[in-house]
Each structure stands twice: as structure tokens, then as C-alpha cells.
RODO-2510 file (C-alpha; in nm, 4 decimals, decimal comma):
residues 101
     n   res          X          Y          Z
     1     m    17,2630     8,4299     1,6218
     2     f    17,3849     8,0731     1,5778
     3     v    17,5647     8,0013     1,2489
     4     h    17,5834     7,6397     1,1289
     5     t    17,8189     7,5794     0,8350
     6     v    17,8626     7,2378     0,6748
     7     f    18,0937     7,1198     0,3977
     8     f    18,0188     6,7983     0,2072
     9     w    18,2867     6,6030     0,0216
    10     l    18,1290     6,3671    -0,2297
    11     r    18,2387     6,0147    -0,3093
    12     e    18,4479     5,9632    -0,6200
    13     g    18,2217     5,9063    -0,9190
    14     t    17,9191     6,0820    -0,7721
    15     p    17,7111     6,2028    -1,0690
    16     e    17,6608     6,5767    -1,1136
    17     e    17,2857     6,5178    -1,0780
    18     a    17,3421     6,3925    -0,7217
    19     r    17,5388     6,7072    -0,6317
    20     a    17,2660     6,9230    -0,7859
    21     q    17,0067     6,7304    -0,5822
    22     l    17,2089     6,7821    -0,2620
    23     i    17,2192     7,1580    -0,3213
    24     q    16,8492     7,1659    -0,4099
    25     d    16,7579     6,9642    -0,0986
    26     c    16,9560     7,2088     0,1163
    27     r    16,7507     7,4914    -0,0249
    28     t    16,4075     7,3266    -0,0338
    29     l    16,4026     7,0820     0,2591
    30     l    16,6232     7,2537     0,5152
    31     s    16,4783     7,5992     0,4548
    32     r    16,1374     7,4621     0,5609
    33     v    16,2569     7,3765     0,9127
    34     p    16,0768     7,6440     1,1204
    35     t    16,3823     7,7487     1,3244
    36     a    16,6052     7,8014     1,0169
    37     r    16,6104     8,1767     0,9506
    38     h    16,8293     8,1734     0,6383
    39     v    16,9744     7,8905     0,4306
    40     w    17,2496     7,9229     0,1709
    41     a    17,3961     7,6337    -0,0289
    42     g    17,6122     7,5889    -0,3355
    43     p    17,9287     7,4561    -0,4938
    44     p    18,2750     7,5908    -0,4119
    45     a    18,3529     7,9292    -0,5649
    46     n    18,6962     7,7956    -0,6693
    47     t    18,8680     8,1036    -0,5363
    48     p    19,2356     8,0681    -0,6385
    49     r    19,4072     8,1538    -0,3081
    50     d    19,6390     7,9417    -0,0957
    51     v    19,4193     7,9779     0,2142
    52     v    19,0986     7,8642     0,0385
    53     d    18,9920     7,4989     0,0410
    54     n    18,7967     7,4257    -0,2780
    55     s    18,8065     7,0479    -0,2394
    56     y    18,4488     7,0009    -0,1129
    57     g    18,1455     6,9393    -0,3340
    58     c    17,8822     7,1503    -0,1572
    59     g    17,8789     7,4109     0,1171
    60     l    17,5807     7,4883     0,3400
    61     t    17,5210     7,7672     0,5908
    62     v    17,2097     7,7866     0,8085
    63     l    17,1365     8,0767     1,0406
    64     f    16,9342     8,0303     1,3624
    65     d    16,8236     8,2698     1,6340
    66     d    17,0046     8,0639     1,8978
    67     a    17,1493     7,7231     1,9900
    68     e    16,8054     7,5963     2,0867
    69     g    16,6817     7,6611     1,7323
    70     h    16,9785     7,4665     1,6000
    71     d    16,8939     7,1764     1,8309
    72     v    16,5352     7,1687     1,7009
    73     y    16,6718     7,1642     1,3445
    74     q    16,9014     6,8693     1,4155
    75     d    16,6070     6,6509     1,5224
    76     h    16,3501     6,7863     1,2746
    77     p    16,2004     6,5322     1,0290
    78     l    16,2966     6,7488     0,7273
    79     h    16,6615     6,7451     0,8384
    80     q    16,6424     6,3685     0,8817
    81     e    16,4863     6,3356     0,5344
    82     f    16,7685     6,5482     0,3909
    83     i    17,0266     6,3156     0,5463
    84     d    16,8487     6,0010     0,4285
    85     r    16,8173     6,1327     0,0696
    86     n    17,1812     6,2398     0,0347
    87     r    17,4169     6,0574     0,2694
    88     a    17,4954     5,7751     0,0269
    89     h    17,7028     6,0236    -0,1760
    90     w    17,9006     6,1703     0,1155
    91     e    18,2586     6,0712     0,1711
    92     r    18,3167     6,3300     0,4431
    93     v    18,1129     6,5947     0,6231
    94     q    18,2740     6,8762     0,8236
    95     v    18,0712     7,1109     1,0451
    96     y    18,1708     7,4517     1,1823
    97     d    17,9297     7,6162     1,4269
    98     f    17,9767     7,9575     1,5812
    99     v    17,7796     8,2162     1,7752
   100     q    17,7464     8,5710     1,6439
   101     e    17,7527     8,7915     1,9535
***
């Protein structure tokens, strides 16, 4: 399995509706990419521990069968639409990919 995790920090002053739209687009657009097996998205859980970073606005995890499926996803028109619809609100995006062996 290939696990793709993304954290989005939103620009100062981004309306709550824009964050809600980002989360909804993760769930509705990205989940329709054929190689995406599972998609989870939401706001930080605000877990009060020193090792937890709650500073981001939205977290996303997408599970693929393999790296090739991830590569298809990156170029897929629905992924590109997701980026086009939401990137104006992003201050920073951080990606963590790993392989479940």
C-alpha cells in the first residue's frame, strides 16, 4: 500500500466556508480518482500533547495500492480540479508519503 498524507495551512483570514469546501472537495473530488482506495479528510483534532502539531487547517490521507496508483492520481483531472478550486487559500502544503510493507 502507498499512503499519501497532506497537511494544508490556510492563509490568514480564510473564511470557514473555504475550509469546509476544501474538506468537502477532498472527500468528493479526490475519492472519485479511480486509483484512490480510501480518502479521509478533516480539521485537526486539537489533541493537547506536546508532540502534536495542530497548526494546520485541513489534513488529508489517501490510500493507493501502489506508487503507480499514486502517480496516476497526481496527474488525474479531478486532482487538478481540486488544486485549482482550493489553492488560492493555501499558505503552505506539506506532504508525507510512505509505503506500508
